[in-house]
C-alpha positions in Angstrom: -21.9 14.6 12.1 -21.1 10.8 12.8 -17.8 9.6 13.1 -16.5 7.5 10.0 -16.4 3.7 10.4 -12.8 2.4 9.6 -14.2 -0.8 8.3 -16.5 0.5 6.1 -14.3 3.5 4.5 -11.7 0.8 4.2 -13.8 -1.5 2.0 -15.0 1.7 0.0 -11.4 2.6 -0.3 -10.7 -0.8 -1.7 -13.4 -1.1 -4.1 -12.7 2.2 -5.6 -9.0 1.6 -6.0 -9.8 -2.0 -7.4 -12.3 -0.5 -9.8 -9.6 1.6 -11.4 -7.5 -0.8 -12.1 -6.7 -4.0 -14.4 -4.1 -6.7 -15.0 -1.2 -6.8 -13.0 -1.7 -3.3 -10.9 -5.2 -4.9 -10.0 -3.4 -8.5 -9.3 -0.9 -6.5 -7.0 -3.5 -4.7 -5.0 -5.5 -8.0 -4.5 -2.4 -10.0 -3.3 -0.6 -7.4 -1.8 -3.0 -5.5 0.5 -3.1 -7.9 3.2 -2.8 -8.0 7.1 0.4 -5.8 7.7 -1.1 -3.2 5.7 -4.5 -3.3 7.0 -3.0 -3.2 10.3 -1.0 0.1 9.3 -4.3 1.9 8.1 -6.6 1.1 11.4 -4.0 1.6 14.0 -1.7 4.3 12.6 -3.2 6.0 9.4 -7.1 6.1 10.6 -6.6 7.5 14.2 -4.6 10.6 12.7 -6.6 11.3 9.4 -9.7 9.4 9.7 -10.2 9.2 5.9 -8.0 8.0 2.7 -7.5 11.1 0.6 -4.6 11.3 -1.1 -3.6 7.7 -0.2 -3.0 5.1 -3.1 -2.6 1.2 -2.0 -0.1 -0.7 -3.8 1.4 2.1 -6.1 3.4 1.7 -9.1 6.5 3.7 -9.8 9.5 3.0 -11.6 12.7 2.2 -9.5 16.3 3.5 -10.3 16.9 0.8 -12.7 13.6 1.6 -14.7 11.7 -1.5 -13.3 8.1 -1.5 -11.9 8.3 -1.4 -8.2 4.8 -1.3 -6.2 5.0 0.7 -3.0 2.5 -0.6 -0.1 1.3 2.9 0.0 1.8 6.4 -1.8 0.6 9.7 -0.4 0.0 12.0 -3.2 -1.8 15.3 -2.2 -0.7 18.9 -2.8 3.0 19.4 -2.4 3.4 16.2 -0.1 4.3 13.2 -1.8 5.9 9.9 -0.4 6.0 6.0 -0.6 5.2 4.1 2.6 6.7 0.5 2.8 5.1 -2.3 5.6 8.0 -4.5 6.3 6.6 -7.9 7.6 8.7 -10.4 9.2 7.7 -13.3 6.8 8.1 -11.7 3.0 11.2 -9.6 4.0 13.0 -12.0 6.3 12.0 -15.5 6.8 10.7 -16.4 3.1 13.7 -14.5 1.7 16.3 -15.8 -0.8 19.6 -14.2 -2.1 18.0 -12.5 -4.8 15.2 -11.4 -2.9 17.7 -9.8 -0.1 19.7 -8.2 -3.2 16.6 -6.7 -4.9 15.2 -5.6 -1.5 18.4 -3.9 -0.9 18.2 -2.0 -4.4 
């Protein structure tokens, strides 16, 4: 059996999730799934699992205040459920103002 190709499987993974979404959920995936998230998938997730089963990009949940929050990835398979956040320097440090900083801490 041939080993799965990351680039092909990643494109399929992204298309499948885009096809299931509309509105802001789709927009967040289109805008939010970028360089850092792709590097994480290629260099960390893929070498371990070689698939994206149970993984959901830009997953919306309600935070402790009841506001929508989009985690970079949610893993929802069986009893194991967790959020993965990819923290790039630009959006999470360099480009942050006081409000964004407070929101990030929350």
